[in-house]
DRENDO-1510 file (C-alpha; in Angstrom, 1 decimal, always signed):
<recs>
REC; n; res; u; v; w
REC; 1; MET; +102.5; +88.4; +85.8 .
REC; 2; THR; +99.3; +90.2; +86.8 .
REC; 3; ASN; +97.6; +90.3; +83.4 .
REC; 4; LYS; +96.1; +87.0; +82.5 .
REC; 5; ASN; +96.4; +87.7; +78.8 .
REC; 6; SER; +100.2; +88.2; +79.0 .
REC; 7; GLY; +101.2; +85.5; +81.4 .
REC; 8; SER; +103.8; +82.9; +80.5 .
REC; 9; GLU; +102.9; +79.3; +79.9 .
REC; 10; GLU; +104.4; +78.5; +83.3 .
REC; 11; ILE; +102.2; +81.0; +85.1 .
REC; 12; GLN; +99.1; +80.0; +83.3 .
REC; 13; MET; +99.7; +76.4; +84.1 .
REC; 14; PHE; +100.1; +77.1; +87.8 .
REC; 15; ARG; +97.2; +79.6; +87.7 .
REC; 16; ASP; +94.8; +76.9; +86.5 .
REC; 17; MET; +96.0; +74.6; +89.2 .
REC; 18; VAL; +95.7; +77.3; +91.9 .
REC; 19; LEU; +92.2; +78.2; +90.8 .
REC; 20; ARG; +91.0; +74.6; +90.9 .
REC; 21; PHE; +92.5; +74.2; +94.3 .
REC; 22; LEU; +91.0; +77.4; +95.7 .
REC; 23; GLN; +87.6; +76.7; +94.2 .
REC; 24; GLN; +87.5; +73.1; +95.5 .
REC; 25; GLU; +89.3; +73.2; +98.8 .
REC; 26; ILE; +89.0; +76.8; +100.1 .
REC; 27; LEU; +86.0; +78.7; +98.8 .
REC; 28; PRO; +83.3; +76.2; +100.0 .
REC; 29; HIS; +84.6; +76.7; +103.6 .
REC; 30; TYR; +85.9; +80.2; +103.7 .
REC; 31; ASP; +82.7; +81.9; +104.9 .
REC; 32; SER; +82.6; +79.6; +107.9 .
REC; 33; TRP; +86.3; +80.3; +108.7 .
REC; 34; GLU; +85.6; +84.0; +108.6 .
REC; 35; LYS; +82.5; +83.6; +110.8 .
REC; 36; ASN; +84.5; +81.5; +113.3 .
REC; 37; HIS; +87.6; +83.7; +113.1 .
REC; 38; HIS; +89.7; +80.7; +112.6 .
REC; 39; THR; +91.3; +78.8; +109.7 .
REC; 40; PRO; +91.9; +75.1; +110.5 .
REC; 41; ARG; +95.6; +74.1; +110.8 .
REC; 42; GLU; +95.2; +71.2; +108.4 .
REC; 43; VAL; +94.6; +73.7; +105.6 .
REC; 44; TRP; +98.4; +74.2; +105.5 .
REC; 45; ASN; +98.9; +70.5; +105.0 .
REC; 46; THR; +96.3; +70.6; +102.2 .
REC; 47; MET; +98.1; +73.5; +100.5 .
REC; 48; GLY; +101.4; +71.6; +100.9 .
REC; 49; ASP; +100.0; +68.4; +99.4 .
REC; 50; ALA; +98.7; +70.5; +96.4 .
REC; 51; GLY; +102.2; +72.0; +95.8 .
REC; 52; MET; +101.0; +75.5; +96.7 .
REC; 53; LEU; +103.7; +76.4; +99.3 .
REC; 54; LEU; +107.1; +77.8; +98.6 .
REC; 55; VAL; +106.7; +77.2; +94.9 .
REC; 56; ASP; +109.7; +79.3; +94.0 .
REC; 57; MET; +112.1; +77.6; +96.3 .
REC; 58; PRO; +114.7; +75.1; +94.9 .
REC; 59; GLU; +113.6; +71.6; +94.0 .
REC; 60; LYS; +116.1; +70.0; +96.3 .
REC; 61; TYR; +114.0; +71.1; +99.2 .
REC; 62; GLY; +110.9; +69.5; +97.7 .
REC; 63; ALA; +109.5; +72.7; +96.1 .
REC; 64; ALA; +108.5; +73.2; +92.5 .
REC; 65; GLY; +111.5; +75.5; +91.6 .
REC; 66; ALA; +109.0; +77.8; +89.8 .
REC; 67; SER; +109.6; +81.5; +89.1 .
REC; 68; PHE; +109.1; +84.3; +91.6 .
REC; 69; ALA; +106.2; +85.5; +89.5 .
REC; 70; VAL; +104.3; +82.3; +90.2 .
REC; 71; CYS; +104.6; +82.8; +94.0 .
REC; 72; GLN; +103.2; +86.3; +93.5 .
REC; 73; MET; +100.4; +85.1; +91.2 .
REC; 74; ILE; +99.1; +82.7; +93.9 .
REC; 75; GLN; +98.7; +85.7; +96.3 .
REC; 76; GLU; +97.0; +87.8; +93.7 .
REC; 77; GLU; +94.5; +85.1; +92.8 .
REC; 78; MET; +93.7; +84.5; +96.5 .
REC; 79; CYS; +93.0; +88.2; +97.0 .
REC; 80; ARG; +91.0; +88.5; +93.7 .
REC; 81; LEU; +88.7; +85.8; +95.0 .
REC; 82; GLY; +88.3; +87.6; +98.4 .
REC; 83; LEU; +90.6; +85.3; +100.4 .
REC; 84; HIS; +92.7; +88.1; +101.7 .
REC; 85; GLY; +93.1; +86.6; +105.2 .
REC; 86; LEU; +94.5; +83.4; +103.7 .
REC; 87; ALA; +96.7; +85.4; +101.4 .
REC; 88; THR; +98.2; +87.3; +104.3 .
REC; 89; GLY; +99.2; +84.1; +106.1 .
REC; 90; TYR; +100.5; +82.6; +102.8 .
REC; 91; ASN; +102.5; +85.7; +102.2 .
REC; 92; ILE; +104.3; +85.5; +105.5 .
REC; 93; HIS; +105.1; +81.8; +105.2 .
REC; 94; ALA; +106.0; +81.4; +101.5 .
REC; 95; ASN; +106.9; +84.9; +100.4 .
REC; 96; ILE; +108.7; +86.3; +103.4 .
REC; 97; VAL; +110.0; +83.7; +105.9 .
REC; 98; ALA; +111.2; +81.2; +103.1 .
REC; 99; PRO; +113.4; +83.8; +101.4 .
REC; 100; TYR; +115.0; +84.7; +104.8 .
REC; 101; ILE; +116.0; +81.1; +105.2 .
REC; 102; LEU; +117.1; +80.6; +101.6 .
REC; 103; ASN; +119.2; +83.7; +101.5 .
REC; 104; ILE; +120.7; +83.8; +105.0 .
REC; 105; ALA; +120.5; +80.4; +106.7 .
REC; 106; THR; +123.2; +77.7; +106.9 .
REC; 107; GLU; +122.7; +74.6; +104.8 .
REC; 108; ALA; +121.8; +72.7; +108.0 .
REC; 109; GLN; +119.1; +75.3; +108.8 .
REC; 110; LYS; +117.8; +75.1; +105.2 .
REC; 111; ASP; +117.7; +71.3; +105.3 .
REC; 112; ARG; +115.8; +71.4; +108.6 .
REC; 113; TRP; +113.2; +73.9; +107.9 .
REC; 114; LEU; +112.5; +74.3; +104.2 .
REC; 115; PRO; +111.2; +70.8; +103.3 .
REC; 116; PRO; +108.6; +70.7; +106.1 .
REC; 117; MET; +107.6; +74.3; +105.1 .
REC; 118; VAL; +107.0; +73.1; +101.6 .
REC; 119; SER; +104.8; +70.2; +102.8 .
REC; 120; GLY; +102.9; +72.3; +105.3 .
REC; 121; GLU; +104.1; +70.2; +108.2 .
REC; 122; VAL; +105.7; +73.4; +109.6 .
REC; 123; VAL; +104.0; +76.8; +109.5 .
REC; 124; THR; +106.1; +79.9; +110.1 .
REC; 125; ALA; +105.9; +83.5; +111.2 .
REC; 126; LEU; +108.1; +86.6; +111.4 .
REC; 127; ALA; +108.1; +88.3; +114.8 .
REC; 128; MET; +109.3; +91.9; +114.5 .
REC; 129; THR; +106.6; +94.2; +115.9 .
REC; 130; GLU; +106.4; +94.9; +119.6 .
REC; 131; PRO; +103.6; +96.4; +121.7 .
REC; 132; GLY; +105.7; +99.6; +122.4 .
REC; 133; ALA; +107.8; +99.8; +119.2 .
REC; 134; GLY; +105.6; +99.4; +116.1 .
REC; 135; SER; +107.5; +100.6; +113.0 .
REC; 136; ASP; +110.4; +101.7; +115.2 .
REC; 137; VAL; +112.3; +98.4; +114.9 .
REC; 138; ALA; +115.6; +99.8; +116.3 .
REC; 139; ASN; +114.0; +100.4; +119.7 .
REC; 140; MET; +112.7; +96.9; +120.2 .
REC; 141; ARG; +113.0; +95.5; +123.7 .
REC; 142; THR; +113.0; +91.7; +123.2 .
REC; 143; SER; +116.5; +90.5; +124.2 .
REC; 144; ALA; +118.6; +87.5; +123.5 .
REC; 145; VAL; +121.5; +87.2; +126.0 .
REC; 146; LYS; +124.4; +84.8; +125.3 .
REC; 147; GLU; +124.8; +82.1; +127.9 .
REC; 148; GLY; +127.4; +79.5; +127.0 .
REC; 149; ASP; +126.6; +78.2; +123.5 .
REC; 150; ASP; +122.9; +79.2; +123.9 .
REC; 151; TYR; +120.9; +82.4; +124.0 .
REC; 152; ILE; +118.2; +83.3; +126.6 .
REC; 153; LEU; +115.3; +85.0; +124.9 .
REC; 154; ASN; +113.0; +87.4; +126.8 .
REC; 155; GLY; +110.3; +89.8; +125.6 .
REC; 156; SER; +107.1; +89.9; +123.6 .
REC; 157; LYS; +105.8; +90.6; +120.1 .
REC; 158; THR; +102.4; +91.6; +118.8 .
REC; 159; PHE; +100.3; +91.5; +115.6 .
REC; 160; ILE; +102.1; +88.4; +114.5 .
REC; 161; THR; +100.5; +86.8; +111.5 .
REC; 162; ASN; +100.4; +82.9; +111.8 .
REC; 163; GLY; +101.5; +83.4; +115.4 .
REC; 164; ASN; +99.1; +81.0; +117.0 .
REC; 165; MET; +99.7; +78.1; +114.5 .
REC; 166; ALA; +103.4; +78.7; +113.9 .
REC; 167; ASP; +105.8; +75.8; +114.5 .
REC; 168; MET; +108.8; +78.0; +113.8 .
REC; 169; ILE; +109.2; +81.8; +114.1 .
REC; 170; ILE; +111.9; +84.1; +113.0 .
REC; 171; VAL; +112.3; +86.3; +116.0 .
REC; 172; CYS; +114.1; +89.7; +116.0 .
REC; 173; ALA; +115.9; +90.4; +119.3 .
REC; 174; LYS; +118.5; +92.7; +120.7 .
REC; 175; THR; +121.8; +90.9; +121.3 .
REC; 176; ASP; +123.5; +94.2; +122.2 .
REC; 177; ALA; +121.2; +96.6; +124.0 .
REC; 178; LYS; +123.5; +99.6; +123.6 .
REC; 179; ALA; +124.1; +99.2; +119.8 .
REC; 180; GLY; +120.7; +100.4; +118.5 .
REC; 181; ALA; +119.9; +98.9; +115.1 .
REC; 182; LYS; +123.4; +97.3; +115.0 .
REC; 183; GLY; +122.5; +95.3; +118.0 .
REC; 184; ILE; +119.6; +93.3; +116.4 .
REC; 185; SER; +119.9; +89.6; +115.6 .
REC; 186; LEU; +117.5; +87.1; +114.1 .
REC; 187; PHE; +116.7; +83.6; +115.5 .
REC; 188; LEU; +114.9; +80.6; +114.2 .
REC; 189; VAL; +112.8; +79.8; +117.2 .
REC; 190; ASP; +111.1; +76.4; +117.6 .
REC; 191; THR; +107.8; +77.1; +119.3 .
REC; 192; SER; +107.7; +73.8; +121.1 .
REC; 193; LEU; +110.6; +75.0; +123.4 .
REC; 194; THR; +109.8; +75.8; +127.0 .
REC; 195; GLY; +109.4; +79.5; +127.7 .
REC; 196; PHE; +107.3; +80.2; +124.5 .
REC; 197; SER; +103.7; +81.2; +125.0 .
REC; 198; LYS; +101.0; +83.1; +123.1 .
REC; 199; GLY; +98.0; +85.2; +124.0 .
REC; 200; LYS; +94.5; +84.7; +122.8 .
REC; 201; PRO; +94.0; +85.4; +119.1 .
REC; 202; ILE; +93.7; +89.1; +118.3 .
REC; 203; GLU; +90.3; +90.1; +117.1 .
REC; 204; LYS; +90.6; +92.4; +114.1 .
REC; 205; LEU; +88.5; +94.7; +111.9 .
REC; 206; GLY; +89.0; +92.6; +108.9 .
REC; 207; GLN; +90.7; +89.4; +107.7 .
REC; 208; HIS; +88.8; +87.6; +110.5 .
REC; 209; SER; +90.1; +84.1; +109.5 .
REC; 210; SER; +93.7; +85.2; +109.5 .
REC; 211; ASP; +95.7; +84.0; +112.5 .
REC; 212; THR; +97.1; +87.0; +114.4 .
REC; 213; ALA; +98.7; +86.7; +117.8 .
REC; 214; GLU; +100.7; +88.2; +120.6 .
REC; 215; LEU; +103.7; +86.1; +121.6 .
REC; 216; PHE; +105.7; +85.9; +124.8 .
REC; 217; PHE; +109.3; +84.6; +125.5 .
REC; 218; GLU; +110.2; +84.0; +129.1 .
REC; 219; ASN; +113.7; +82.7; +129.7 .
REC; 220; LEU; +113.4; +80.7; +126.5 .
REC; 221; ARG; +116.7; +78.9; +125.9 .
REC; 222; ILE; +117.6; +78.6; +122.2 .
REC; 223; PRO; +120.6; +76.8; +120.9 .
REC; 224; GLY; +123.4; +78.8; +119.3 .
REC; 225; ASP; +122.7; +77.2; +115.9 .
REC; 226; ALA; +119.3; +78.8; +115.9 .
REC; 227; LEU; +121.0; +82.2; +115.1 .
REC; 228; LEU; +120.0; +83.2; +111.6 .
REC; 229; GLY; +123.0; +84.7; +109.8 .
REC; 230; GLU; +125.5; +86.7; +111.8 .
REC; 231; GLU; +124.9; +88.3; +115.2 .
REC; 232; GLY; +124.2; +92.0; +115.0 .
REC; 233; LYS; +123.2; +92.0; +111.4 .
REC; 234; GLY; +119.5; +91.5; +111.9 .
REC; 235; PHE; +118.6; +95.0; +110.9 .
REC; 236; VAL; +120.6; +94.7; +107.7 .
REC; 237; TYR; +118.8; +91.4; +106.9 .
REC; 238; LEU; +115.4; +93.1; +107.6 .
REC; 239; MET; +116.1; +95.9; +105.2 .
REC; 240; GLN; +117.4; +93.4; +102.6 .
REC; 241; GLU; +114.2; +91.4; +102.7 .
REC; 242; LEU; +111.5; +94.1; +103.3 .
REC; 243; PRO; +111.3; +95.1; +99.6 .
REC; 244; ARG; +110.0; +91.7; +98.7 .
REC; 245; GLU; +107.5; +91.8; +101.5 .
REC; 246; ARG; +106.2; +95.2; +100.3 .
REC; 247; LEU; +106.1; +94.0; +96.7 .
REC; 248; GLY; +103.9; +91.2; +97.9 .
REC; 249; CYS; +101.6; +93.7; +99.6 .
REC; 250; ALA; +101.2; +95.5; +96.3 .
REC; 251; VAL; +100.4; +92.2; +94.5 .
REC; 252; GLN; +97.7; +91.5; +97.1 .
REC; 253; ALA; +96.4; +95.1; +96.7 .
REC; 254; ILE; +96.1; +94.7; +92.9 .
REC; 255; GLY; +94.4; +91.3; +93.1 .
REC; 256; HIS; +92.0; +92.5; +95.8 .
REC; 257; ALA; +91.1; +95.6; +93.8 .
REC; 258; GLN; +90.5; +93.6; +90.7 .
REC; 259; GLY; +88.2; +91.3; +92.6 .
REC; 260; ALA; +86.2; +94.2; +94.1 .
REC; 261; LEU; +85.9; +95.7; +90.6 .
REC; 262; ASP; +84.7; +92.4; +89.1 .
REC; 263; LEU; +82.0; +92.1; +91.8 .
REC; 264; THR; +80.9; +95.7; +91.2 .
REC; 265; ILE; +80.7; +95.5; +87.4 .
REC; 266; ASP; +78.5; +92.4; +87.8 .
REC; 267; TYR; +76.3; +94.1; +90.4 .
REC; 268; VAL; +75.7; +97.4; +88.5 .
REC; 269; SER; +75.1; +95.5; +85.3 .
REC; 270; GLN; +72.2; +93.7; +86.9 .
REC; 271; ARG; +70.8; +96.1; +89.6 .
REC; 272; LYS; +67.9; +98.2; +88.3 .
REC; 273; ALA; +67.0; +101.7; +89.4 .
REC; 274; PHE; +64.7; +104.3; +87.8 .
REC; 275; GLY; +64.0; +102.0; +85.0 .
REC; 276; GLN; +67.5; +101.2; +83.9 .
REC; 277; SER; +70.6; +99.3; +85.2 .
REC; 278; VAL; +72.8; +101.2; +87.7 .
REC; 279; GLY; +75.6; +100.7; +85.2 .
REC; 280; GLN; +73.9; +103.0; +82.7 .
REC; 281; PHE; +74.1; +106.0; +84.9 .
REC; 282; GLN; +76.9; +108.4; +84.0 .
REC; 283; ASN; +78.2; +108.6; +87.6 .
REC; 284; THR; +78.6; +104.8; +87.7 .
REC; 285; ARG; +80.4; +104.7; +84.4 .
REC; 286; PHE; +82.8; +107.5; +85.3 .
REC; 287; LYS; +83.5; +105.9; +88.7 .
REC; 288; LEU; +84.3; +102.5; +87.1 .
REC; 289; ALA; +86.4; +104.2; +84.4 .
REC; 290; GLN; +88.5; +105.9; +87.1 .
REC; 291; CYS; +88.8; +102.7; +89.1 .
REC; 292; GLN; +90.0; +100.8; +86.0 .
REC; 293; THR; +92.5; +103.5; +85.1 .
REC; 294; GLU; +94.0; +103.7; +88.6 .
REC; 295; LEU; +94.2; +99.9; +88.8 .
REC; 296; GLU; +96.1; +99.7; +85.5 .
REC; 297; LEU; +98.5; +102.4; +86.5 .
REC; 298; CYS; +99.4; +100.4; +89.6 .
REC; 299; ARG; +99.6; +97.2; +87.6 .
REC; 300; ALA; +102.1; +98.9; +85.2 .
REC; 301; LEU; +104.2; +100.1; +88.2 .
REC; 302; LEU; +104.1; +96.6; +89.6 .
REC; 303; GLU; +105.3; +95.1; +86.4 .
REC; 304; LYS; +108.2; +97.6; +86.2 .
REC; 305; TYR; +109.3; +96.8; +89.7 .
REC; 306; MET; +108.8; +93.1; +89.3 .
REC; 307; ALA; +111.3; +93.3; +86.5 .
REC; 308; LYS; +113.7; +95.3; +88.6 .
REC; 309; TYR; +113.3; +92.8; +91.4 .
REC; 310; ASN; +114.2; +89.9; +89.1 .
REC; 311; GLU; +117.2; +91.9; +88.0 .
REC; 312; GLN; +118.1; +92.5; +91.6 .
REC; 313; THR; +118.0; +96.3; +91.0 .
REC; 314; MET; +114.8; +97.1; +92.9 .
REC; 315; THR; +115.6; +99.6; +95.7 .
REC; 316; VAL; +114.1; +100.2; +99.1 .
REC; 317; SER; +112.5; +103.4; +97.7 .
REC; 318; ASP; +111.1; +101.5; +94.7 .
REC; 319; ALA; +109.4; +99.0; +97.0 .
REC; 320; ALA; +108.1; +101.9; +99.2 .
REC; 321; MET; +106.6; +103.7; +96.2 .
REC; 322; LEU; +105.0; +100.5; +94.9 .
REC; 323; LYS; +103.4; +99.6; +98.2 .
REC; 324; LEU; +102.2; +103.2; +98.9 .
REC; 325; ALA; +100.6; +103.6; +95.4 .
REC; 326; ALA; +99.0; +100.1; +95.3 .
REC; 327; THR; +97.6; +99.9; +98.8 .
REC; 328; GLU; +96.3; +103.5; +98.7 .
REC; 329; MET; +94.7; +102.7; +95.4 .
REC; 330; GLN; +93.2; +99.5; +96.9 .
REC; 331; LEU; +91.5; +101.4; +99.8 .
REC; 332; THR; +90.1; +104.2; +97.5 .
REC; 333; MET; +88.9; +101.7; +94.9 .
REC; 334; VAL; +87.2; +99.3; +97.3 .
REC; 335; ASN; +85.5; +102.2; +99.0 .
REC; 336; GLU; +84.2; +103.5; +95.6 .
REC; 337; CYS; +83.0; +100.0; +94.7 .
REC; 338; LEU; +81.1; +99.5; +97.9 .
REC; 339; GLN; +79.4; +102.9; +97.4 .
REC; 340; LEU; +78.1; +101.6; +94.1 .
REC; 341; PHE; +76.4; +98.7; +95.9 .
REC; 342; GLY; +74.3; +101.2; +97.9 .
REC; 343; GLY; +72.8; +99.9; +101.1 .
REC; 344; TYR; +73.5; +96.3; +100.1 .
REC; 345; GLY; +77.2; +97.0; +100.2 .
REC; 346; TYR; +76.9; +97.5; +103.9 .
REC; 347; THR; +75.5; +94.0; +104.5 .
REC; 348; GLU; +77.3; +90.7; +105.1 .
REC; 349; GLU; +75.2; +89.2; +102.4 .
REC; 350; TYR; +77.4; +90.8; +99.7 .
REC; 351; PRO; +81.1; +90.0; +99.7 .
REC; 352; ILE; +82.1; +93.6; +98.8 .
REC; 353; SER; +81.7; +94.4; +102.6 .
REC; 354; ARG; +84.4; +91.9; +103.4 .
REC; 355; PHE; +86.6; +93.3; +100.6 .
REC; 356; TYR; +86.2; +96.7; +102.3 .
REC; 357; ARG; +87.1; +95.4; +105.8 .
REC; 358; ASP; +90.0; +93.3; +104.6 .
REC; 359; ALA; +91.7; +96.0; +102.6 .
REC; 360; ARG; +92.0; +98.5; +105.5 .
REC; 361; VAL; +95.2; +97.0; +107.1 .
REC; 362; GLN; +97.1; +97.1; +103.8 .
REC; 363; THR; +98.3; +100.7; +104.4 .
REC; 364; ILE; +99.4; +99.8; +107.9 .
REC; 365; TYR; +101.3; +96.6; +108.0 .
REC; 366; ALA; +104.7; +96.0; +106.4 .
REC; 367; GLY; +105.3; +99.7; +106.9 .
REC; 368; SER; +102.5; +102.3; +107.1 .
REC; 369; SER; +101.9; +104.7; +104.2 .
REC; 370; GLU; +103.4; +107.4; +106.4 .
REC; 371; ILE; +106.6; +105.3; +106.8 .
REC; 372; MET; +106.6; +104.6; +103.1 .
REC; 373; LYS; +106.5; +108.4; +102.4 .
REC; 374; GLU; +109.4; +108.9; +104.7 .
REC; 375; VAL; +111.4; +106.2; +103.0 .
REC; 376; ILE; +110.7; +107.7; +99.6 .
REC; 377; ALA; +111.6; +111.2; +100.8 .
REC; 378; ARG; +114.9; +110.0; +102.2 .
REC; 379; GLY; +115.7; +108.4; +98.8 .
REC; 380; ILE; +115.1; +111.8; +97.2 .
REC; 381; LEU; +116.6; +114.1; +99.8 .
REC; 382; GLY; +118.7; +112.0; +102.0 .
REC; 383; LYS; +118.5; +112.4; +105.8 .
REC; 384; VAL; +118.0; +116.2; +106.0 .
</recs>
């Protein structure tokens, strides 16, 4: 999937389409979006019109019915081209929220939400993280109290990708405050409902054009048919879907690292110092050799776990190892690449500086590296 020379005919066909779209519709505008810290809402409609959204969802919902690998390839190409902010929003909408709905929702819920998600008419988000909880999902405070056939939602969420633009948000809330993780339920929340509000966009170190928000729910009445799956099984659903999210993070890491390496190879081949190109210095050659090797190791690990995912045998530990390895590689490699640019790497004039900024969050969201290590250790030792 990630090696252009070994991709299937389907992936290559979609890749050609994706690259044309990104080069024509996104790249000419992306610098201004980054500068303005905002991606226009109509970009989602444009992606929908181009057939870029939810490509691996069934055709009966208006999607392409393509393979899972195609969905991942789109994220990889976005990141390779330095569009990490766009890729993050795409990942949430197409690679995370859509599978929740496909795998858990009722037919009525699928019919309501999937077609407009394919077209870009509806943008989605997943609201899990809270100001005081972070990775500790079981201790979330947002509550959904049953009242007749409805639920009354109260609480807040933070660091929510697509939060400002979202038309529908999967919200994690406690339906039983005393049951810990077993008291969590998921809801498909229409953001046009009274009681929903959002704070100003969160300013971030990187991914400036990515939409990130804090959300508030104040006595928000949601109908009973907005419950996603069964009450009290939210944590189970989260654990069921998190491996795909983490696999997506690894895909982004590999694409982003490849893009940084491509930029660096081009730069050191042309930049002259002491009468020769920077690429002729042994230090540069050794650094690039190390970067290429680490990238290919992570690519091989991704291909292994992609195969396991397709066979439905990828474990939570597998996904944690993949995310840990790929995102840590990404950070190390982008740092080494920037160093080879010298002082120019620290300027906005060269895109490697944006690669550096955008990469930093990868070892934090979707479970930090520290959490990944704990997940892996539990798989090895159990809860000791």
